C-alpha positions in Angstrom: -29.7 -68.7 -123.6 -28.3 -67.3 -126.9 -24.7 -67.3 -128.1 -23.2 -64.2 -129.8 -20.1 -64.4 -131.9 -17.8 -61.5 -132.3 -17.6 -59.9 -135.7 -15.7 -57.1 -137.4 -18.7 -55.0 -137.9 -20.7 -54.3 -134.9 -24.2 -55.3 -134.5 -26.9 -53.8 -132.4 -26.2 -56.2 -129.5 -22.4 -55.4 -129.7 -23.0 -51.7 -129.7 -24.8 -52.3 -126.3 -22.0 -54.3 -124.9 -21.3 -53.5 -121.2 -18.4 -51.6 -120.1 -18.2 -53.6 -116.6 -17.4 -57.3 -116.8 -16.9 -59.2 -113.4 -15.3 -62.5 -112.6 -15.7 -64.4 -109.4 -13.5 -63.7 -106.5 -13.1 -67.5 -106.3 -11.1 -67.3 -109.6 -7.4 -67.2 -109.0 -5.9 -68.7 -112.1 -7.9 -66.6 -114.5 -9.6 -69.6 -116.1 -13.1 -68.7 -115.4 -16.1 -66.8 -116.9 -16.9 -63.3 -116.6 -20.4 -61.9 -116.2 -22.0 -58.5 -117.1 -25.4 -57.6 -115.9 -27.9 -55.2 -117.3 -31.2 -55.8 -119.1 -29.8 -59.2 -119.9 -26.9 -61.1 -118.3 -24.0 -61.7 -120.7 -21.4 -64.5 -119.9 -18.0 -64.9 -121.6 -14.8 -67.1 -121.2 -11.8 -65.2 -119.9 -9.5 -67.1 -122.1 -11.3 -66.1 -125.2 -12.9 -62.7 -124.5 -13.1 -61.8 -128.2 -15.0 -65.2 -129.1 -18.4 -64.1 -128.3 -20.7 -64.4 -125.3 -23.8 -66.2 -124.1 -26.9 -64.1 -123.2 -29.4 -65.0 -120.7 -32.4 -63.4 -119.3 -32.0 -62.1 -115.7 -34.5 -64.7 -114.3 -32.8 -67.6 -116.1 -29.5 -66.5 -114.7 -30.9 -66.2 -111.2 -32.4 -69.7 -111.5 -29.1 -71.2 -112.7 -27.3 -69.6 -109.8 -29.9 -70.8 -107.2 -29.4 -74.4 -108.6 -25.7 -74.3 -108.4 -25.6 -73.3 -104.8 
């Protein structure tokens, strides 16, 4: 996984930021992560949405989820 920090000038990865972030339906307090899927999976903290995000390949994300279940 890669970590991307927010910056004042957009980079190519920031220009391709997804419009639809999703959070788990199990999250009731808002203290969770949000996920955006596309060519890569982006993961960010709901308490610090501007603080950057982690990037994972789709296969790596699926493997993580399968191990957590």
